C-alpha positions as CSV (number, residue, x, y, z in Angstrom):
1,M,11.2,-17.7,-13.1
2,D,12.0,-16.2,-9.7
3,P,9.8,-17.9,-7.1
4,G,9.6,-14.6,-5.2
5,D,7.6,-13.1,-8.1
6,F,4.7,-15.5,-7.4
7,A,4.6,-14.4,-3.8
8,E,4.7,-10.7,-4.8
9,L,1.9,-11.1,-7.4
10,Q,-0.3,-13.2,-5.0
11,R,0.0,-10.4,-2.4
12,A,-0.8,-7.9,-5.1
13,A,-3.9,-9.9,-6.0
14,Q,-4.9,-9.9,-2.3
15,L,-4.6,-6.1,-2.1
16,S,-6.4,-5.7,-5.4
17,S,-9.3,-7.9,-4.1
18,A,-9.4,-5.8,-1.0
19,A,-10.0,-2.7,-3.2
20,Y,-13.1,-4.4,-4.6
21,S,-14.2,-5.2,-1.1
22,G,-14.1,-1.7,0.1
23,C,-11.8,-2.3,3.0
24,Q,-11.7,0.7,5.3
25,N,-8.8,0.5,7.8
26,Q,-6.8,-2.5,6.9
27,A,-6.1,-4.5,3.8
28,F,-4.0,-7.5,4.6
29,D,-0.6,-6.1,5.7
30,V,-1.5,-2.5,4.6
31,T,-2.8,0.1,7.0
32,I,-5.1,2.4,4.9
33,T,-4.6,6.1,5.4
34,N,-6.5,7.5,2.5
35,Q,-9.6,6.3,0.6
36,L,-9.7,7.3,-3.1
37,D,-13.2,8.0,-4.4
38,D,-14.1,10.3,-7.3
39,S,-17.8,10.1,-8.0
40,E,-17.7,11.7,-11.4
41,T,-15.3,9.1,-12.9
42,G,-16.1,6.3,-10.5
43,T,-12.5,5.9,-9.5
44,Q,-11.8,4.1,-6.2
45,G,-8.9,2.7,-4.3
46,F,-6.7,3.4,-1.3
47,V,-3.3,4.6,-0.2
48,G,-1.6,3.2,2.9
49,Y,1.6,1.6,4.3
50,S,2.9,-1.8,5.3
51,T,5.2,-2.0,8.2
52,S,6.0,-5.6,7.5
53,K,7.1,-4.8,4.0
54,S,8.4,-1.3,4.6
55,R,6.3,0.0,1.7
56,I,3.9,2.8,0.8
57,S,1.1,1.3,-1.2
58,V,-1.3,2.7,-3.9
59,V,-4.1,0.2,-4.8
60,M,-6.7,0.9,-7.5
61,R,-10.0,-0.9,-7.8
62,G,-11.2,-2.6,-10.9
63,S,-14.6,-2.3,-12.6
64,T,-17.8,-2.7,-10.6
65,S,-20.1,0.1,-11.9
66,V,-21.6,1.2,-15.1
67,T,-19.3,4.2,-15.1
68,D,-16.3,1.8,-14.8
69,F,-17.5,-0.3,-17.8
70,V,-18.0,2.8,-19.9
71,N,-14.4,3.9,-19.0
72,D,-13.2,0.4,-20.0
73,L,-14.6,1.0,-23.5
74,D,-13.5,4.7,-24.0
75,V,-10.6,4.1,-26.2
76,D,-10.4,7.7,-27.7
77,P,-6.7,8.7,-27.5
78,T,-5.7,11.8,-25.5
79,T,-2.3,13.5,-24.8
80,P,-1.8,13.1,-21.0
81,T,-0.7,15.9,-18.7
82,L,-0.1,15.2,-15.0
83,S,1.6,17.2,-12.3
84,G,5.2,16.1,-11.8
85,V,5.3,14.0,-15.0
86,S,7.2,14.9,-18.1
87,F,5.7,12.8,-20.9
88,P,7.7,12.6,-24.1
89,S,6.3,14.0,-27.4
90,G,3.9,11.6,-29.1
91,V,2.6,9.8,-26.1
92,Q,-1.1,9.1,-26.2
93,V,-3.3,7.3,-23.7
94,M,-7.0,6.1,-23.9
95,K,-9.4,8.6,-22.2
96,G,-11.1,5.8,-20.3
97,V,-8.0,5.3,-18.2
98,Y,-6.5,8.8,-18.3
99,N,-9.6,10.5,-17.0
100,P,-10.0,8.3,-13.9
101,W,-6.4,8.4,-13.0
102,S,-6.1,12.2,-13.5
103,S,-9.2,12.7,-11.2
104,V,-7.2,11.2,-8.3
105,H,-3.6,11.9,-9.3
106,D,-3.0,14.9,-7.2
107,T,-4.7,13.2,-4.2
108,V,-2.5,10.2,-4.6
109,I,0.7,12.1,-4.9
110,S,-0.1,14.3,-1.9
111,A,-1.0,11.2,0.2
112,V,2.2,9.4,-0.8
113,K,4.2,12.5,-0.1
114,D,2.8,12.6,3.5
115,L,3.7,9.0,4.0
116,V,7.2,9.4,2.6
117,Q,7.8,12.2,5.2
118,Q,6.6,9.8,8.0
119,Y,8.4,6.8,6.6
120,P,11.5,8.1,4.7
121,N,13.1,4.6,4.3
122,Y,10.0,2.9,2.8
123,T,9.8,2.0,-0.8
124,V,6.7,2.7,-3.0
125,E,4.4,0.2,-4.7
126,S,1.2,0.3,-6.7
127,T,-1.1,-2.4,-7.9
128,G,-4.6,-3.1,-9.2
129,H,-6.7,-5.7,-11.2
130,S,-8.4,-5.2,-14.5
131,L,-9.3,-1.5,-14.8
132,G,-7.2,-1.2,-11.7
133,G,-4.3,-2.9,-13.5
134,A,-4.7,-0.5,-16.4
135,L,-4.6,2.4,-14.0
136,T,-1.4,0.9,-12.5
137,Y,0.2,1.4,-15.9
138,L,-0.2,5.2,-15.2
139,S,0.4,5.0,-11.4
140,Y,3.8,3.5,-12.0
141,I,4.9,6.3,-14.2
142,A,3.3,9.0,-12.0
143,L,5.0,7.7,-8.9
144,A,8.4,7.2,-10.5
145,Q,8.3,10.7,-11.9
146,N,7.1,12.4,-8.7
147,F,9.4,10.4,-6.4
148,P,12.6,9.9,-8.5
149,D,14.7,9.0,-5.4
150,K,12.3,6.1,-4.4
151,E,12.4,2.5,-5.4
152,I,9.1,1.9,-7.3
153,T,7.5,-1.5,-7.8
154,S,4.2,-2.0,-9.5
155,N,2.1,-5.0,-10.3
156,A,-0.5,-4.6,-13.1
157,L,-2.8,-7.6,-12.9
158,A,-5.2,-8.6,-15.7
159,A,-4.7,-5.2,-17.4
160,F,-5.6,-4.2,-20.9
161,P,-3.1,-1.9,-22.7
162,I,-3.9,1.8,-22.5
163,G,-1.5,3.7,-24.8
164,N,0.5,3.8,-28.0
165,Q,4.0,2.6,-28.7
166,A,5.5,6.0,-27.5
167,F,3.7,5.5,-24.1
168,A,4.9,1.9,-23.8
169,D,8.5,2.9,-24.6
170,F,8.3,5.6,-22.0
171,G,7.0,3.3,-19.3
172,S,9.6,0.6,-20.1
173,S,12.4,3.1,-19.9
174,I,11.6,4.2,-16.4
175,K,13.8,3.0,-13.6
176,G,11.9,0.6,-11.4
177,T,9.9,-2.7,-11.7
178,L,6.5,-3.1,-13.3
179,R,5.3,-6.7,-13.6
180,R,2.5,-7.6,-15.9
181,G,0.7,-10.5,-14.2
182,N,-1.9,-12.4,-16.2
183,N,-4.0,-15.5,-15.6
184,L,-4.6,-18.5,-17.9
185,N,-7.6,-17.9,-20.3
186,D,-8.2,-14.3,-19.4
187,G,-9.0,-12.3,-22.6
188,V,-8.6,-8.8,-21.0
189,P,-4.8,-8.6,-21.8
190,N,-5.7,-9.2,-25.5
191,M,-8.1,-6.2,-25.7
192,Y,-7.1,-3.2,-27.9
193,V,-3.8,-4.7,-29.1
194,G,-4.7,-5.0,-32.8
195,W,-6.2,-2.8,-35.5
196,P,-7.8,-0.2,-35.2
197,F,-6.6,0.4,-31.6
198,D,-2.9,-0.7,-31.8
199,M,-2.3,-0.2,-28.1
200,V,0.8,-1.7,-26.6
201,H,1.5,-3.3,-23.2
202,Y,4.7,-2.5,-21.3
203,G,6.7,-4.0,-18.5
204,T,10.1,-4.1,-17.0
205,V,12.5,-6.9,-15.9
206,S,13.3,-7.1,-12.2
207,A,16.9,-7.3,-11.1
208,A,16.4,-10.9,-10.1
209,H,15.8,-11.9,-13.7
210,P,18.4,-12.2,-16.6
211,P,18.0,-9.6,-19.3
212,G,15.2,-10.2,-21.8
213,I,15.5,-10.1,-25.5
214,I,17.2,-7.0,-26.7
215,V,16.0,-5.2,-29.8
216,E,17.6,-2.2,-31.4
217,T,15.1,0.6,-32.2
218,S,18.0,2.8,-33.2
219,P,21.8,2.6,-32.9
220,L,21.6,4.7,-29.7
221,N,18.5,3.2,-28.2
222,K,18.4,-0.4,-27.0
223,R,15.6,-1.7,-24.8
224,S,14.4,-5.0,-23.3
225,L,11.2,-6.3,-24.7
226,P,8.3,-6.1,-22.2
227,Q,7.9,-9.1,-19.9
228,E,4.7,-10.9,-18.8
229,I,4.3,-13.3,-15.8
230,Y,1.6,-15.9,-16.6
231,S,-0.1,-18.3,-14.3
232,S,-3.0,-20.6,-13.6
233,G,-2.9,-19.9,-9.9
234,T,0.1,-21.8,-8.4
235,A,3.8,-21.1,-8.2
236,Y,4.5,-24.3,-10.1
237,T,2.4,-23.1,-13.1
238,T,3.8,-19.6,-13.2
239,V,6.2,-18.7,-16.0
240,L,8.1,-15.7,-17.2
241,C,7.2,-14.8,-20.8
242,L,9.4,-13.2,-23.4
243,G,8.0,-10.1,-25.1
244,E,4.7,-8.4,-25.1
245,R,2.9,-11.0,-27.2
246,D,4.4,-14.3,-26.3
247,Q,2.1,-16.9,-27.9
248,A,2.9,-19.3,-25.1
249,C,1.2,-16.9,-22.6
250,S,-1.9,-14.7,-22.7
251,A,-1.5,-13.7,-26.3
252,G,-2.0,-17.4,-27.2
253,D,-5.2,-17.9,-25.2
254,G,-7.5,-17.0,-28.1
255,E,-9.7,-15.0,-25.7
256,W,-10.8,-11.4,-25.9
257,G,-12.5,-9.5,-23.1
258,P,-13.2,-10.4,-19.4
259,T,-13.7,-14.2,-19.9
260,L,-14.5,-16.1,-16.7
261,P,-13.2,-17.6,-14.5
262,G,-9.8,-16.6,-16.0
263,H,-10.4,-12.9,-15.4
264,I,-11.5,-12.9,-11.8
265,D,-8.8,-15.4,-10.7
266,S,-5.3,-14.0,-10.2
267,F,-2.3,-15.9,-8.8
268,G,-4.5,-18.1,-6.6
269,I,-6.8,-15.3,-5.4
270,T,-10.4,-14.9,-6.6
271,M,-11.4,-11.2,-6.7
272,L,-14.0,-10.1,-4.1
273,L,-13.6,-13.3,-2.1
274,A,-10.3,-12.7,-0.2
275,G,-11.8,-10.1,2.2
276,C,-9.5,-7.7,4.0
277,G,-7.2,-10.2,5.5
278,Q,-8.3,-9.5,9.1
């Protein structure tokens, strides 16, 4: 795999850990401009910018409260509607992720728009861990649709799938990069993938990688299978997986749910222990 992916995912893990830690003004290289906090849905995170990376950043916090854990388990499907996003017919997303994201969606888009005006040459990124990673599946689409002229890069860490095949196909078709980053022996990526939920992960292949396996869903529609980046915490042990359910990666772990320590470790970073980088 591309060694640069490990560095990007480790940085994403640092920012995701900072979201758990409640960093106020600075999170590693990101200057925080907006705190996200919706009391009804328990949704938290931050928006900011990195001068060293020339990026505008959206970072979502994972589960820490009873409300979060209830959201993690709310798998009832809903048809999403978000300002600036045109979802294809048939797309459905679990309520436990849609409701939290929709509660802060307009705030995020407004905050990013303000930063785009201040830093017109910056790219846009989003990330999060666990529930934050699941929210990143939506933030990637929301940012790409609302800022079509911007390069979008998202890193969904330790995420469970949140939508049906139509949602996964839509996410995979969007121009940009979404990396699925998972740790050895973490069962969260295996949640909700089988009957009766049948939810589907998605991801894209970065330009640095050769094309993935190509499947034909119709004579006019070819797509690369989703990719996963799988690690036990070092660049040496990090591999690029083929397809959504590569048995050599998280699908083969035999775990289900937030198994520890696999779930709280991510690309060499332990959630809640990395601080704010100051």
